[in-house]
C-alpha positions in Angstrom: 0.0 0.0 0.0 2.8 2.4 0.9 4.6 1.5 -2.3 1.4 2.4 -4.3 1.1 5.7 -2.5 4.8 6.4 -3.3 4.2 5.7 -7.0 1.2 8.0 -7.1 3.2 10.8 -5.4 6.2 10.2 -7.7 4.2 10.4 -10.9 2.2 13.4 -9.6 5.4 15.3 -8.9 6.8 14.3 -12.3 3.7 15.8 -14.0 3.9 19.0 -12.0 7.6 19.3 -12.7 7.0 18.8 -16.4 4.2 21.4 -16.4 6.4 23.9 -14.7 9.4 23.4 -17.0 11.1 26.6 -18.2 12.4 27.0 -21.7 13.8 30.0 -23.6 11.4 31.2 -26.3 14.0 30.7 -29.0 14.3 27.0 -28.1 10.7 26.4 -29.2 9.7 25.6 -32.7 6.3 25.7 -34.3 4.9 22.8 -36.3 1.4 22.7 -37.6 0.2 25.3 -35.2 1.7 23.8 -32.1 5.0 24.6 -30.3 7.6 22.0 -29.4 11.0 21.9 -27.8 13.8 21.2 -30.3 13.9 17.6 -31.4 10.8 16.7 -29.3 7.7 15.0 -30.7 5.4 15.9 -27.8 3.9 19.4 -27.8 5.5 21.5 -25.1 3.8 22.2 -21.7 5.5 24.7 -19.4 6.7 28.3 -19.2 8.5 30.2 -22.0 10.9 32.9 -20.9 13.0 35.5 -22.8 11.6 37.8 -25.4 8.2 36.1 -25.4 7.0 35.1 -21.9 4.0 33.0 -21.0 2.6 29.5 -20.4 1.9 26.8 -23.0 -0.3 23.7 -22.5 0.1 20.9 -25.0 1.8 23.3 -27.4 -0.8 26.1 -27.3 -0.5 29.5 -25.6 -2.6 29.8 -22.5 -3.2 32.6 -20.0 -1.2 35.8 -19.8 1.6 36.5 -22.4 4.0 39.4 -22.9 6.5 40.2 -25.7 9.5 42.6 -25.4 11.2 44.6 -28.1 15.0 44.1 -28.6 15.6 47.3 -26.7 13.7 45.9 -23.7 10.6 47.9 -24.1 7.3 46.1 -23.7 5.8 45.1 -27.1 2.5 43.5 -26.3 0.5 42.0 -23.5 -2.7 40.0 -23.4 -4.4 36.7 -22.7 -4.7 33.5 -24.7 -7.5 30.9 -24.4 -6.8 27.6 -26.0 -4.2 29.2 -28.2 -6.3 32.1 -29.4 -6.2 35.7 -28.3 -9.1 36.6 -26.0 -10.2 39.8 -24.3 -8.4 43.1 -24.1 -4.9 43.4 -25.7 -2.3 46.2 -25.8 0.5 46.6 -28.3 3.4 49.1 -28.0 5.9 50.8 -30.2 9.6 50.3 -29.2 9.5 53.8 -27.7 7.1 52.5 -25.1 4.2 54.5 -26.6 0.9 52.7 -27.3 0.6 51.3 -30.9 -2.9 49.8 -30.8 -5.2 48.3 -28.4 -8.6 46.5 -28.4 -10.6 43.4 -27.8 -10.3 39.9 -29.3 -12.9 37.2 -29.3 -11.9 33.6 -30.3 -8.7 34.9 -31.8 -10.2 37.7 -34.0 -10.6 41.4 -33.4 -14.1 42.1 -32.0 -15.3 45.3 -30.4 -13.6 48.7 -29.9 -10.1 49.3 -31.2 -7.7 52.3 -31.2 -4.6 52.9 -33.2 -1.8 55.3 -32.4 1.1 57.0 -34.1 4.8 56.4 -33.2 4.7 59.3 -30.8 1.4 58.4 -29.2 -1.1 60.5 -31.0 -4.5 58.8 -31.7 -4.5 57.8 -35.4 -7.8 56.1 -35.8 -10.5 54.3 -33.9 -13.6 52.2 -34.5 -15.2 48.8 -34.1 -14.5 45.3 -35.4 -16.9 42.4 -35.7 -15.5 38.9 -36.1 -12.2 40.3 -37.5 -13.6 42.8 -39.9 -14.1 46.6 -39.5 -17.8 47.1 -38.8 -19.6 50.3 -37.8 -18.4 53.9 -37.4 -14.7 54.7 -37.9 -12.7 57.9 -37.5 -9.1 58.7 -38.5 -7.3 61.7 -37.3 -4.7 64.3 -38.3 -2.2 65.2 -35.6 -3.6 67.1 -32.6 -6.9 65.3 -32.7 -8.4 66.9 -35.8 -10.7 64.5 -37.7 -9.2 63.4 -41.1 -11.7 60.8 -42.3 -14.9 59.5 -40.9 -17.5 57.0 -42.1 -19.0 53.5 -41.6 -17.7 50.0 -42.4 -19.9 47.0 -43.1 -18.2 43.6 -42.9 -14.8 45.2 -43.7 -15.9 47.5 -46.5 -16.8 51.2 -46.6 -20.5 51.8 -46.8 -22.7 54.9 -46.9 -21.5 58.5 -46.5 -17.8 59.2 -46.0 -16.3 62.6 -45.3 -12.6 63.7 -45.2 -11.2 66.9 -43.9 -8.3 69.3 -44.4 -6.0 70.2 -41.5 -8.0 73.4 -40.9 -11.2 71.5 -40.4 -12.8 72.3 -43.8 -14.3 69.4 -45.7 -11.9 68.0 -48.2 -14.3 65.6 -50.0 -17.5 63.7 -49.4 -19.6 61.1 -51.0 -21.0 57.6 -50.6 -19.6 54.1 -50.8 -21.5 50.9 -51.7 -19.9 47.6 -50.9 -16.4 49.3 -50.7 -16.7 51.2 -53.9 -17.4 54.9 -54.5 -20.9 55.4 -55.8 -23.0 58.4 -56.9 -22.1 62.1 -56.5 -18.7 63.0 -55.0 -17.6 66.5 -54.2 -14.1 67.8 -53.3 -13.2 71.3 -51.8 -10.3 73.6 -51.6 -8.9 74.4 -48.1 -11.0 77.6 -48.0 -14.2 75.7 -48.5 -14.7 76.5 -52.2 -15.5 73.8 -54.7 -12.6 72.0 -56.3 -14.3 69.2 -58.3 -17.6 67.3 -58.5 -18.9 64.4 -60.5 -20.3 60.9 -60.3 -18.9 57.4 -59.6 -20.3 54.1 -60.7 -18.8 51.0 -59.0 -15.7 53.0 -58.1 -15.0 54.5 -61.5 -15.6 58.1 -62.6 -18.6 58.3 -64.9 -19.8 61.1 -67.2 -18.9 64.8 -67.0 -16.8 66.2 -64.1 -16.3 69.8 -63.3 -13.1 71.2 -61.8 -12.7 74.7 -60.2 -10.0 77.2 -59.3 -9.8 78.5 -55.8 -11.5 81.7 -56.9 -14.5 79.6 -58.0 -14.0 79.9 -61.7 -14.2 76.7 -63.7 -10.9 75.1 -64.7 -10.4 74.4 -68.4 -9.5 70.9 -67.6 -13.2 70.3 -67.1 -13.9 71.1 -70.7 -11.0 68.8 -71.7 -12.7 66.0 -69.7 -16.0 66.7 -71.3 -14.4 66.4 -74.7 -13.3 62.9 -73.8 -9.6 63.6 -72.8 -8.4 61.4 -70.0 -7.1 63.5 -67.1 -5.9 61.0 -64.6 
């Protein structure tokens, strides 16, 4: 009986020891979606250390993970569930500034996301649904001025979109249908005066387009276009 108890304790300790094994990240190799120690045929279970740090179970990432840039700055942090990213994740530039952050569900972007420039300014923000942009999105100039805004549907632009000059004046506006420009589009000079207007059909310019100088007078290039001369 004592011998049986000893065997049970021995194998239990062996399992725990194996589960807690430490290995340098660069000593792991990926094969068919699973991670192994070099020259091993059984997927690795244990802790990875070094540039990538976290736990693996049967060759899959599990729980909290972090990555460090070569200069030692934190590169990313988040949680895996059965080898897939889950919940809120943060990514960083090698300066330590935020790069982007948002939510995952079952390994795909899902929910609110924000993206940042190299020096930490907000670049764009919006929602994902099952890995595709879906819903309102806004991109920014420096100092928080809106640059572009509109809606996505299943990863493609849909409906009215507007872009802006640095001074806040509208640069262009028009509609998308299934990711392609459709219908009337109008562009403006920085002072708000018309620059050009015309129609798109399935992403291609169609028919006559008018172009204007900053003083509001029509540009001769409009006549050239109406005569059938290709201008772009």
